[in-house]
Each structure stands twice: as structure tokens, then as C-alpha cells.
N, C-alpha and C positions, 0 to 999 in steps of 0.2 A: 504494501499499499505505500511506504515512504517512497518507493524506487517513482512510482507513477507522478508523485509531485515534482519529480525533478523536470526544470527545462529539456525539452528534447536537444538531444547532441547535434545532429544535423537537419537541419533546417534549409529548404532550395526552396526560392520562387522559380515557378515556371520559365525554364532556359526558351523554350520555343515560343512561350508567349512574349517574353518581353522581347524578342528580335522582331517579332513578326508586328507586335503594336509600335516599337518605336523604330522600325527599321534602319536608318543608315545612321542615327543617334543612338543607338543601343549601347548599351556598356552593362557588361554582368560581371561582378566581382567574387571571389572567393573569399572569404577574411574568416580569422581566426579571435572572437572573442571572448578572450578570459573573463571571469567574473571576481568583481571585487571582493575580500573575504570579508566577513560576515560574524564573528563569533557570536553576537547576539539573536544571529536567526537562526533555529531549528534545523531549519530546510539546508543552510549551509553547512552546517554542520556534519547532518547524514550526507551529504552529495561530498563532502571535502574525504568524510571516512571511507563513504565506498569508493573513492578515485582511487585511495592509497592501495588497493588491491592491484597488483600486477594483471588479475584475471581480468580487469575492468579497462573501459575507458576510461579518460580524463573527462569526468562531467563538469570540471570546472571551468572547462575553455571551451566554449562551443563554435561549432562552424557554422557557418549561414554563408546560401547563395546569394546574393543580392542584387535584384535588378534596379541600379543605379539612377534610371530616369524615373523609376517608380517610385524608390524611397523621396527624390528631389520632389516629385508631385505630393507624396502624401504629407511629406514637411510644408509644403507652400500650401496647403488645404489646411494644414491646423495650427499654422503659424502665427504665436502670441506675440512676436518682436520680428521685428523686419532685419534685413541682412541675411536673413536664410540662404537666398540664394546665392550668396560670396562664400558658403561655407564648402571647406574643403571637402575631396571626396571622402577621407578619415571620418573627419568630423560628422558630415552626414550620415554615413551608416552607422557610426558609431549612435548618432542621435533613432535614428530606425530601428535599431538591435534593441539600445533603450527602453525605447518606448513600449517595445512589447514586453523584454522580460521584466520591467518594473512593474509594469500594470498588473502582469497574470501573476508574479512570482517574488515580488517583493525586493527583489535582489538588484545590486548595483552590476552594469558592464565595466570593469577597467577602464582607462583611458589608451591603456597599454595595445590596444587594438590592431592586428594585423593584417595587411592585405596579402593574400598568397598569391592567387593571379587574376588577371583581367580581360576579358572578351570583350570583343566590337568588332566592325566593320573591317577594322586595320589590321584587326590580327588574323580574320580569314584565310587571307593572302598574301603568304610568304612569299616572298623574292625568290627566285630560282638561281642559284648561284654555281660555282664551279663545282662543287658536290655531288648537284643533281647531272649538271651537265656528262660529268668521269661516269656516273652510273647509267644512263642512259645510253654513252658512247659504250661501255662494256655491255651493257643487255643488248642491245644492236648487235655487235660482234659476237657475242654469244650465240646469239636467234644466224645469223649470218652463217658461222662455223656449222651450226645444226643444221640448217636446211642444206649447205651446200654440202657437208660431209653424207648427208643420211643420199640425196639425190646422187652423188658418186659411185657410193656403196649399192646403190641399187640397181646404180647403172653395170657395176661389173658383176652382180647377181646375175641380172639377165645376161649380161655379155659370156657368161659361164653357166647359160641353160637353169638358171633355178636350182641348185643342186639343196638337197633337201636339210641339208646340216651347214649353210653356208656361213651364217652369221654368228655360227658357234667355233668356226673357222678363221684363224687369223695368217695373213698374207707372209709369206718368206721375208719380203721386201721392206726395209726400215720405213720410207717413204709411203706405202701402203698402210702401214698401222697408224702413220699420224693422220693421213687423210682420212680414214674411216675412222678416228679416237671420236668424232663427237655424232656418229649416225647414230639417230634413234634408236633404231630397232636394233641396233647391235647393242647397247646402253640396256635398253630392257630385257634385251635375252641375258646379258650379266646378271641382271638382277635375281634370277633363276637359274641360276650356273648350275650345273650338278656336282657333287664331290666325287673327286677322283683319288683321292688317299685315304689310307684308314683314319689316318690322323684326325681327319674334318670330318670323316664318318664319326668317328668317336664321340668328337667333342660339337658335334653338330646341334644337339638337344641343349649345349647353351644360350644360343639363340632365343630357345623360349623363355630363361630366364630373364634373358637383356629384353625380351618385348615385355613382358610382365612389369620389370624395373621402370619400363619407361614408361608403362601407362600410371604407375603411382607416383612417378616423377613428376609427367604432365598433374596428376591429380593436385599435389602437392602444394604445386605452383601456382595452379589454381585458385588453391585455398589460400595460399598468401594473396594473389590478389584481389580475390574476394573480401580477406581483412582491410584492405586498402582501401575500397571505395567504400564511400558513405550509405551508412545502413538504415532503413527507416525503422526496423526494429534492431537496437543494438542487443538488446537484454536476450535476443536468442543465441549470438554465440559469448555472450561472456556468461548464459547458464552451462554451455557448454562447456567451457572453460573448466567446471566444476566438477566435471564428469570423470570418474577413475579411467573410462574406455577412451575420451578424448586423452587423456594426461597421459597415457600409454601411446595412444595413435603419434601424438607428438613426437615424443623419445625417441619412437621408432623410425622416425624420416631418416636418421643421420642411417642408417641401417640400407637405404637403399642406393646409395653410392658404392658402399662398401661392397655390394655384389659388383658392380662395374670395375671396382680396383682388384677384388680377387681374380677375377677373371682374366685382366689385362695380365696382372703378375702372371698368372697359371699359362698365357699364351707366352709370352715373353720369352719364360724360361722354356718351354717346351721346343719354342722355335730355334731358339739359340744353342738347343744341344743339338735338333735337327741338323744344324750347320756346321758345328764341331765334329758329329759324325759323320759328316760327308768331308769336311775340310778340316781336320785335325791340328793341320798347322796355324800355330798363334799369328793373327794378324792384328793388330794397335789401329788400322786403318778401318774396320769391320764396323770396330765403336760408331766412327762420321760416319759412316756409310749408311749405317741403319738408324741413325740420327738425323741425317738428311732426309733419308726414305719417308719417316715417320713427319718431320714436318711438312714435306712435299704433299704430303695426304692431309694434312690438316689445314695450312696456311690458307688454300686458293678460297674453297668455299668458307670458310671462316672469315677472311677478310671481304668475300663477297657481301656476305651478312653484315658486317660492321657496314660498308658503305651504304647496304641499303637501309639501314636501320637509321643513320646518319644523314640519309638525304632523302627521298620521294618521300619514305613513311611519315615524315613531319606534315608535308601539305596535306594529310588526311585528317589533321585534327580538330573535330568539331563539337562542340559540346563544354560543358563545366568541367567534363574529365580529363579532355584530350589532353592538357599541359601537364597534369599529373600523371598521365600513363603514358602516352606517346611522346609528348612532349619533353619529358623527363630522360626518357633512354636514348630520343635523339641527340639532346645536347651532352650526355653521357660519353654516347660515342662519339661524338666533335671530338670531344678535349680528351679523353683518354683513350680512343684506340690504341695508340703507344704501348699504352701499358697490355694490353690482350695479346696483341701481335708477339709482343716481347714474353708473353705467358708467364708474367708475375703479379698478376691481377689476384692471386690469394694471399698475397702479403702487401700490395701496394695500391692504394684505391679501391678496396673489397667493399669499402661504404658507399659508393656511387659507381655502380657498374653500368658498364655497356651493354650486355645480358645480364641479366638474374644470376644465372648457370655458369657466367662463360669461369667462375674460379674453379670452376671441378676442370676443364682443360690446362688452365695453368699445373692446376695440383698432381693429375694425372701424368702431363710430359716430366715435370718432376721425379713423379716415381718412376718411372719409364726410364729417366736417363741413369736414377739413382740403381734399380735393378741391374739395367745392364751393363752399368759400370762394376759391381758384384759378379757377375755372372764372368767379366773380362778376366778379372782378379783370378776367380776359379779355373778359367781357364788355361791362366799363365801361372798359377801358383795352386793348384789343387789342395794342396796339405793346410792352405788358410781357412778351407770350408767352416770347418766345425768352429773355428773361433770367431769368424764373420756373423757366422746365422747367430752363434751364441749371443754376441755383442748387441746386433740388429733386435733379438727378440727382449733381452735385457731392456735395451734403449724403448720399445714399444709397451712394455711392461709400466715400465718407471716415468716415462715422458708425459703422461696424461697426469698419473696422481700429481707429480711434482708442478704441473702447468696449473693446477685446480687448486691446489695449496697456494700459490702465489699470488692468487689471483682472484679476484671476488665473480666468480662464476658458478653456475649451475653446473653439477655432475651430468648431467642428460638434459638435450634440448625441450627447452619450454618458448613458446608465446608470451609476450607482454605485449596488452592489445594497446598499450600508450605507442609502443613503435611501430605499430601497424602499417604506418604511413612511410617508413621505411622498409618496408617490405621485412621486418624483423630483423633488419640488418645490424641493429644498434647494442642488440645484446652483445655481452662480453662472448658468450659460448661460442659463436659464429665466430669469430676472429680468432681464439684463444684453441679452443678444442677442434675445430669441425674443417675450418678452410687449410690450413695451415699442412704443406706437405711433413713434416715432422711430425703430425699426430695421426699419418694415416701410414707411414711406415709398415706396422705391422702387419696393416691390413694385406698390402702389396707383399709381403714378405711372407706372409700363410700361403698365398698364391703362387710365389714363387717355388714354395718347397714343394706344392701339390703340384707343379707341375715337373719337377727333376723326379717326386716318386709316380707319377704318369709315365715319364722317360720311362723309368728303369722298370716298370712292372707290365707297362702294355702289352709284351709278349706271353706273360706268363700272368695274368689276370687276377686268374684266380689265387692265387698264392696269397694276394693282398690282404682279403677277405678271410683268410684263415688264420692271420696274424693276431695273436692277441692284442697286443698295443694297439691296432687299429680299432679292434673294436671298443677297446677301453676308451680309448680318446675318441671315438664316435657316440659312446655315452657321457662322457663328461663333457663335451659339447654340447651336445644336446640339454644336460642340465641346467649345464651354465648360462645359457640361452632362455629356456622355460624358466628359470630362477629370475635371471633381470626383468624379464618383460613381466613377471607375475605381482615383482615386489616395487615397479617404477613409481607405481601411482602412491603407493605409501609414502616411498623415498620423498620424492616429489611435495607429497602435504606434509611431511615432516621435516624440511630443511633445515628449520630454522634452530632445533633442540641437536640432531644428532653430529654425534663429533666429526670435525673438519677431517680426521685420519679416516675414518669407515666412510666418508663422502669419497675418500681423494679414491680408493680402494675399489670404491664401486663405479665410479669415473669411468677408472681402466676395467674394468672386468665389463662394463655396458659398453664399452666403444668396441673389445675386444671379442664379444659373445656373439654376436651375427657373424663375426667376421671368419671367426672358427668352425662355428658348425655350417656356415653357408661352405667354406673349405672345403670341409668331411664330406658335402653335398651333392659337390661336383666330383671332386672325385671319384666318388662312388658309380656316380652317372658316369663320367667318365671311360671306367673301366669295366662296366656293365655291359654285356654282349650284347650285340646290335639289336637282336632280335627281339629282346627283354620287352614286352608292352609298355614299359613306363619310358624306356628311352626310344621307342618307337615313336609314341604319341607326342612327346618332347621334340622329336626330330622333324615332324612333318614337314613338309617343304613351304605351307604358308610362313610358317616362323623363320625360315630362310629368308626369306622376303624382306618380311618384316623388320627382321636383323638387319639387313642390308641397308634398309632405310634408317637404321636408328640414327647412324652420325646427324645426316641431313635434319629430320627429326629434332634433334637434339637443338639444335641449331636455331630451329624456325621457329619452335615451337611457345616461345615466351614472345617472338615479336606478335603472334598470332592473337595471346592472352590480353597483351595491352592493347590491340586494337579493338579486341570483342567488348573489354570492359572501358576502354576510351572513348565509344560508342555511347555508352548509358549516358543520358541526358537528366536523371534524377538522382537522389538517393534509391537503394535498390530493398527491396523485401527479400530476407533469406530464409529457408530453411531446407530441409535436406533435399526435397526434388530441386529445387532452384538451382542450388551449388553443384545437383549431378547433372543437369540440362547444359549449366556452362560447361563442366567437363568435356560432356561429351562433345557440343560442339568444337572445343576446341581441339579436341583429340582427331576429331576428325578432318579437319581443316590443317591440322600440325600433318595427317600421314598424306592429304592430297598433296599439298605444298612441297611436305618433304620429299614427296617422291618426285615431282618434279626438277627439283634442286637436286636430287642426288644424280639423276638420270641426264641434266640437260649441263650439271657443273661438277660435280664431286666427282662420278667416275670417268668423263671421258678428261677432263686436267690432271687425273690420278695415271691416266695411261701416259698421254702426252709427256708427262714430268718423267716417270719411269721410263719411258722411251728416251729422253734427252738425254738423262742424266745418268742413267745406269750404263756399265760398257754395253757394247752392242752381243758380245760373245756370251752374256747373261741372258739373251733376252731371244728367245727363241720363236714365242708369239704372243698373242694377248690373253690368248688361254693358260699360258704357262705365268704369265704375269699374276693374274687373278687368283690361280687354284695352286701349281704345281709346286714352286720350291718353297712354298710354306705351308706347313700342313692344314692350318685353321683359316687362314688369311684370308681370303678376297677383301677386298675394302671392308668388307663386314663382318670377320669376326673378332676384331679387334677391339678397342675402348669402347646418352641419356647418355649414356646419357646418359642416360639417362639418364646423368645422371647426371640417362640420364640420366648421367647423369651420370646416364651418363649421368641426379641428379644425379646428380645427377648427374647425379647424374649423369650428363650429361653428356664428351659424347665419343671421346675416342672409343672408349668401353664402347658405345653405342653404337661406333660405327669407326671406330679407328686403334680403339684399345690394342689389338693384335699387333704383332709383328707385320703384319702386310697392310696394317692401315698407316 
């Protein structure tokens, strides 16, 4: 009953009415109006006490969407003193908001009113600049290449009398492979490319894991955007925050990307060991070749999306939320693009990201370099293996606990509703325990170990399942994961009195629990017989296609999210069905647009760069580029997502985590 007496946090004048009634003179502003403290008011005391809980919005700061001409007209009609027309915009809106709040709630609005954004006819048409020109030229070039390459490829098909497997074969001539690199039917064919090696067949089931995690990453990011947009019924989200199920669900967010990190570490180790088996002589240059190969797979599509975000998409801003969503992302991409392309935005500029999930790409690349360097040391000095692995494991256990003890941070992920405007980026947990490379080495390390074990036992796979140590590890990891998930809500609810040393241990246990359990599951699946019904279901060809789209979907899905939410014109009403509807819409658009991005940009640029950079002797065909030399690879088995993320997960794991990405 007391809650219903609070002034509504979000109230917006009708944006379209303002634009229609006042036409060229319309001005629509989003303002933050703090309430002036008044300890003599019972309503103020209740309101401020309620707002002190991080589960709740700050009800002492009101957000208003004000049609400025409408406000001016209302003041003119009710003016009791002259000079109203000479008021500044801030004073005018302060009077309008105060008139409503004081008369209905007997509270005062502070003079510290802040204008967040204003929209008018002048802001509707953003002038085109060199970024737009660059994108249009690039897009036109890609379209011309696709059309030209497709026409040439189909002409060659006709000249060869339409052989049945034409698009599955590659020319022996390098210039022919370059000329057909952008061929649309050939790249579509690459999406459903069959598996040709035993290792790829064994690990095909990972694609189902990646797709499921990509879906969860998209749902997570839709949820974060949903928290950011003004609510007609904020009590719905505030009540949910107190539920044990939601607290568990939020804490488990961090596990999404751990699936991708585990898969990434496993694939990197397997591909490396396959290379060493075929080429046992140590070559330091191999490190540079693999890193260059990976960057060539990541950067073109990534740079394309950054340019898209920084240029033409900002012209789609329309409505009271356009600048908060689309404009914010575009501005960050213009100012901080170099942090993204240097893959350092998980440490620098993480609070103002170009893409919300882009931190994952930086962390994943850093982990890849870390893991590849370790494998190179093992190759050169095999006797160091046990010492390095022991040191890495010890650091993986100690670092999260030490980070918790040294910082004011929660041991698991939580959501502070007052930080919703920043996509919950202001919480210390994100920058201290979630984003940094050094906090995720343990998960990647588990994947590397699994890759080494798989490589050792793949020719005698039943032997691993007979080992008591493996069964005990599986039981321990499963129990640890169940324990962490069952207790996380209780821990979050009792942070105030639990000993710091216990919470530090819990932070480490929770962070490693899913990574360890997930590693055991993936290793067991990889070594199961190919005709096992579980493995056959997870290896369905549809998952191979969806998995190959993962990187492009991961890159584009948040652009879809900001467009979907940025188009809204008023605070939204929230319930489970509405959030589900937004998720389905974003998921469908992300996969449709991601498919075009993959076929038109990701796959062809990968072929071209591989053809131009790798030694000619190593390139027998485009078929080999995508399948043969590396067991899992195609530009798909590597690093959501999702992660998404590739969370995100997000993406090299989503579509580039593997060596072949």
C-alpha cells in the first residue's frame, strides 16, 4: 500500500502527439528530476528507505519525458506572474514537473534537474559524413564482389556441364579460388559442409552446446536491455529480484561464456597436438602463423560491424529512446573502436563499450594467446608440463578469491537496478571477476586439459570411462556444481554476515564449478561412440549450420537489440510473455541477419585472406581450408558467442574459437 503512494519513477508525455501537434517546433526532452529530501515526510522516508535496496530502482530520482512546447503552454495558461516565456528550458521543465509532484505527493523537486537527451527536428536528420561514405563504399564493394563472383562461378559451372558436386570442389588454380571466394552459392554450401575427419565427427556435438549457449546469451542481453528501458510497472522487475529462482538465474549468467572458453581451450589443444603429430619439429614461427590466422578470421567481420554501428545505424534514431540505445552504441563505436580492434576492451573502456558483448572477444583472444604459448613451451620443453599446469591450476583457484578479498565486490553476479541504465556495467563484479583475462584462465585451462586427454584416448576411448579417477572427477564436479547452484540464493541473501574468507572461497568455487563440470561433459561426449543416441541428436546437421553462424550472430545480435528497443516510443509494460516476445524477435532477426553477414562477409573474407597469407604449398583447395587440416575447424567450430559469447559469450567460440577460426 505504501509503494502505491510513491510518485511513478517513469512518466513520459506522448512523443508522437508532441511531434504531431507542434510539428517543426517540437522539442522533447528526457530529464532526471531528483526529489528534495524531506525527513518530515513519511512518504519521503518510506521512499528513500525502499530505494536503498539494490533490488529496487531509485524512486528518489524521477525520470520524465517532457514535451517542452506543451509544458510552456501549460505554464503560460497558469501563469500568476509575468516573464514565464523568458524561463530557460531547465527552469520551465522544473516548474512543470514540480507542479505535478507537489500537488499530488506533497514533495519538492530538487533544483538539480538534469536533461539527459532532447529530440527535435534538428536531431532527426543527422548529416552524412565520411564514416557513412566509407560504409556505403564498402557495402557496395561487397555486393559487387558477391554478384561478380557468383556470375563467374555459375558460368564456370555451366562450362563444366553442371557437375553434381561442383560447389563442393575447388579449383587447383589460386586465381580461380580467389575469383570464386565471394560466390553466394559456394558460401551457402560451406554452411552445410560435411565432416571429413574422425575428430570433426567426434566434436560435432559441441555445435549443439554452442547454439544453446548462444540462445541463452541473446536472452541475457535482451534481459539487460529490458532493464534499461523505462518501465510502466517497475514493481514487476523489483519483485522478481527478490525471488530465489531469479537470483540463481542471474548468478548463473557467468556460466554462459565459460562453455565457450572451455570449448575454445579444448579445440586449441586438439588442433595443436594434431599439428605436432604431423610436424614434430619445433617451429617458433608456428605461434605467429596461428595468431595471424586467427586475427584474419576475427577482424574483417568485427571491423565491418563496428563501422556499421558507428555510421549508418545512427540515422535510424527515432523516438525518445533512440539516443539511449542506438545513439549510445554509435558514439562509443566512434570514440573507442581502436580498443576493440586491439582486443583490449576487457581492461580499458569496458564501461563504455562499442558492443556490450565485445569484451568476450578480447578475453577469448588473450586466452588463446595464453594457451597457445603454453602449448609451444610444452612442445619445446615437454618436461615443464606438470609444473606449468600445476601453477596455472593454483592461480586459477587463488586469483578469484584474492580479487574478492581485495575489492568491494559480490562473490557472484547480481543485478543492481540502479545500474540498469549502464547495462549493469557499473557493478564491480563485472570488471573484477567477470571480464578480465586472468579471471578466466582456469576455465580455459580445463578445456586445454580436456583436449590433451581426448587426443590421448581417442583411439582407445573406452579406457577413459573405465578409470576410477575419471569417474570420481565426474562425480565431484557434478556435486560441486549442484551445491553452488543450490546455495547461491542463500549466499546472496546473507552477504552481510557471512565471513569474508568463506565468501572468497565461494567465489572461486562458483566460478570454477560449471567450467569443471562442463569440461567433463564435453570430454565424455567427445569420446562417446558416434552412434550413441545422445551424441547423434547433438550432432544433427542443423546444429552444424547454426554453429557456423554463431560468430556472425554474436556480432550482430546486440545491434538488433538496440534497434528493437530504440524504436519504442513510451515506457513499456513488462511481464514474462512480453520479455519472451522480445527475445524471440531478437533471436529470429539475429539469425537471419547473421546468416547474411556470415555468407557475404565472414566466409568469403576468410577464404581470401587464407589464400593470400598462407603459403601456396599448404593450400590444396578451399575444401581443405575449411575442413581437412584441422579436425574441427571450419570457420565454425572455434570460438556467443556466445558469448556468446560467445556471452558471450560471444564470438570466437561462437564461430571462431577454434584453431580454424
